[in-house]
N, C-alpha and C positions, 0 to 999 in steps of 0.2 A: 192257603199262603198261596204266594203267589210263587209265580215257575220261573228260572231263569232260567237262560243260553250260555252255559259251562264250558269255557275249554281249561281243562283237565289235563296237566304235563308233568308225570310221576313213574316212577320205577314200577310199574308194576305187572313188569315180567319178570322182576328178580326173586330168585329163592331162598328169602330174608324174611326177617319180622316187616323191614320197612315195605318190600314188594309185599306184602298179605298186608299190611293197615290201607294201602293206595290200593289194592282189588275193593277192600271193605269200602274203602271212601267211597268211591265211581259206583261201586252196585247198590249202595243204599239212596247217593244221586239218585240213579238213574231210578229203583225202583219208586222213590218220589214222585216223579215224575217231569225232573229236569232233560231240557234240552243238552245234553252233552257230546264233547265230542274230545277224545283223547290222546296225546301223543306221549310217545315213551319217551321215558329217558334211559340212560345206560352208562355206568359205571366200572371204569376197570377194573378187574380182579374180580367184582361180580358174577353170579350163576345165572343163567338163565333158562326161564322153560318159553315154548310158542305161548304165542299171546290165545289166549280163550277165547272161544269163540263167542260172547254174548259180548267181550271185548272190541274183537276186530269189527263187527261192526257201528261203534260209536268211535274207530278211529277214519272210519269211510265219511264219519257224518259230518260231511264241512257246513257252515253256517255262516250266513253273513255277515251275523250282529253275534259277540259274545257279551252278554254282561258283567261276569265274575272271569277269574284268570283263578285258578287254583293252582300253585306251584310247587309243589312235592317234587325237595331239590336237595345239593346243596348249598346253604344257607349265603356262599360267593354268590352263588347265581340268581338269586333275588333279584329280583326288578322292578321298575314300577314304570306302567305303560298307561297310559293316560288315554290310551283307545277302550278301557275297559272302565265298567263305573266302579269295580273293586279288584284290587290284585290281593289275596290271599295265599301267602304263607304255610305251606305245613313241615312243623322245623322237628330237623330228628336231633339228636344233641352229635354234637362232632365236636374235632378236634381243634374247633379255633383258642387260643388261648388271650389274640387281643380281643377285649372287653370290647374295646372303643371300636374294633371294623362288624363285631358282631352288632352293635346297638343301629351304627352306619346303617349294613343293610338290612335289619329288624324295621325299621324306620322306616324305609321306602316301600311298605305293607300297610294296607289299612286294616286289615288283618292279620291276627298270626294264630295258627292248632296248633295244642302240643298233643303229644294223645296219653298222658294223663296227669292227674295233680301233684306227682312229685318233678315231673319236669317243670310243670309252669311254681311249682313253690321252688325249685332250684332257679329260675331264671331273674326272682325276685330281688338276687344278691347279685345278680352278673346284669341286668339291663336300670335303663333307667325309668324313672318312675310314671311318665308319659308314654313309654312305648311299652311297657311291662303292663299298664291299663287295657293294650291293643289282645293279649295274649287269651287266648280262652284255652280250656282243656275239653277234648274231645276224643271218648278210650276209642281201643279198634271195637270193630262188632261187625255181628257176625250171625247169617241167618239159622236163631236156635231152631227152629222147628225141623230145619234140613239138618241139621247136627243129628238127632235126636232121630231122626227117622230113614234118613240115608243107608241103603244097603250098602254092605264095604264086602272086600274080596275076602277068603277063608285063609285061612293059617294052620294048614294042614298038620304042622310041625309044636299046635300049642296047644300045652297040657290044661286037661280041664280041669285039674285038682292042682292046680299049681300056679303059686300066687307072684304074676310079672311088676317088676319095676319097668318103666321104662323113660328115657331120656333120650334129647338132638342135643350134640355137642359138638366141641370142632377140636381138634385131636392137640390144642394150644395151653401153654402154661395156663393161660388168661381162665379157662376151665378148671384146671386142678382136675384134668379128668381122671387123676391115678388117686388122687382121694380116694373119690365116687369106688372105682375100682378095687381099693382094698378095703374099705369101707365093710363094703356088700363081701369080699372075701372073705373077709375074716369074720363076720359073720351070720352070713346066711346058707354061705355053701353047706348042698346036703342036708336043704329045709325045704325043703317042696318049695325052692322059689326058682326065680329067674330075672335076667337082669339085658335087656334088649337098649342097644347103646345104638342111636341111628344117627348117620354121619356123613356130610357129604367134601370131606377137604379128603381119605387115600388116596392115592393117584395110580396108584396099581397093583399089583401081589406081592410083589415084594414090601411095597410099606404093609400088605391086610398082618403079613407073614410077621411083622417085628413087633406089631401089634398082637398080635396071637402067645407071642413070643415073651413078649412084657407082661401079660397078664399071668402065664406061667411062670413068670419071676415074681409076683409081686404072692400069687400063693404058695409058690417055696416060703417065702420069705414068711408069710403066716405060718406055716408048719402044714399045712393045710394038703391036703389029695383035692381034687378035683372031679365029680363023677361030671361026665359028658352030658348030660340032661342040666347040670347046672351052672357050666363054663357059662361068662357071656355072652351074649352074640352080639359081635360091631358089624354092622351090615353097614354098606357102603351104600350111597345113591342120593338123586338131591329129595329133599325134606319138602317135597312138594306138599301142598295143602291135602289132596288125596292121601296121598301115602299118608300122609302123618293122623289124618282121622282112622284111615285102616288099623294101626297100630295104637292108637288110644283106643277103640273097642275091643280091639283083642285081649286088652292088659288089665291091670288093675291101678298102679300108681303110676303118677306120672310126676316127676322129678325135674325142678326148672334147676338148672345150674347156671341161672342167663349171670352176666356179669352187672348191667348198667339200671340205667331209672325207667327203660323202654319195656313195653310188652313183652310176653314171649305170649302170642296168639292161641297157641295149644291147650292153654293152660284152662284159658273160658270155655273151647269145648269141651275138656278132661272133666270141668266143672259141671256143665248140660248135661256131660252122660254121670255124673253122679262118681266119678270117680275118687279116690284116694288122691289127694296133691302135696307136694311137697318143695317149698320152694325157696329161697334166699327171701331174707325178712328188708334187703332192698330194694327189690323189683318191684315197679311198678305195679304189679297184678293184688300189694299188698292193700293199694287203697280197694280197690273190691274184696278180697279176701280179711276181709277184719273182724270174723266174729265168731272165730276160730274153724274156720269153715275150713281153713291150711295153718298149719304151725309156720311162721317162718321159722327158717333158720339162720341162727348171728351165723355174722359177719363179718372179718376184717378187711382192711381195705387193702388192694395191692397196687404199686404203682409201677407205672412201667419203664418210667428214666425220671432223670432229678427234676426234670422240668414240670413232669405232672406235680413234682412234694412241695415245689414254688407254686403251683398254681393253685387261685382257688374255686378254681371252674367244679362246678361240680360232677360234671359229663366226663371228667377225666380220672374220674376213680372207679374200680373195675373191684367187683365184690367179690371173694371167694369164701364157697361153708364152711364153715369150725365142722373138723369132722367129726368129733365127739357128738356135737349135736345133731349131724347129719344120723350119726348111725342110732343115736337114742329116738331118734320120730320115725329112721323106718324099722324099728322094732318096736315102736309105738304105735303103728299105723298096721305093721303084718298082727302082732298079735288080739289088734280088736277089728280087722278085717273083716268077718261074719256080723259086724255090727250097722245095722242101718242105716244107709246115707240121709243125709236130712235132704230136704225139697229147697232148693235155690230158687224158684224159676221167675219167682220174682224178684229176687237181687238181679237177675238174668238178664230182667226186662230191659233197662237202662242200654245193655249191650246189644240188644236184638239191631237188626239194619233197618226195619220199620221206624226206627224213632231218630236217624239222624238228622234228616230234616229237622226236626223241632230241634236236635242240639245245636244245629249250626248257626240254623237261621233265627 
């Protein structure tokens, strides 16, 4: 396969699924032997980490000519540049409600990459046919072998005989975190279980105290006294790849309360480690988790505002898990926790970093 000189512009320093996706594409292209120069994109109100060492080398890799430009940015920033043989956009669903503008911007590109079949299918209803023919789904990819063999830091407070649910979310209505907490408190308290919530949006100790107080209020509403070991742990800090992998390895079940058609990249790592998984049934991960490797929880649509209700754009819909279905699935997984997990290594092969080159070109 031909090797290319590539300019990759993207938010690979961002602490988000979008940032992880960007990193995964860059590393996959580099591992395939392409010559890459990277340029970071920064968006206001997002959280960032220092550039990983392997990417720093690529940032200083100035080339005389580039065959391909990957643009992983807001669609309004997509542009055509005649100096490249190909202009490829990596499209992440946004709140552009004007379909004519979206069609105009995407039509500037030679190819458009989306991270899931759900996004690909959703764009069929938005893009003109000749533009949609440029779209190609390319999943989030990762180093499967590295995930399964990497050594992580021990957590001395984890109890071996306790079953831990784990999730990453922000404390906003979109994720309906109170439903998750109430479901756990009313069902699993004092049953040798634990719930660990990682978040990055607690700004100070006052806000942390407010959340702890709210957990106590939820327990009081449920008429339950919580023992200290069963109390949900809300841990603040950046949900970076290394820390996320540490918690996934030390816990038993990954819960994804995601709200859109995009991937949560950690679900695939949990799958590679043969952990139990609960996801909402509208998440793009259901493209992969189709053979009862995970049971999708039925969801209903939340609209942010009246304009969202008027829009037919699939990316404006925010999905919330049905609490009764969530409780039922958590119980089912907990009671079956001693069953042997299926080996899904063959299914994960298409998501391995070594296959990106074959998917893209």
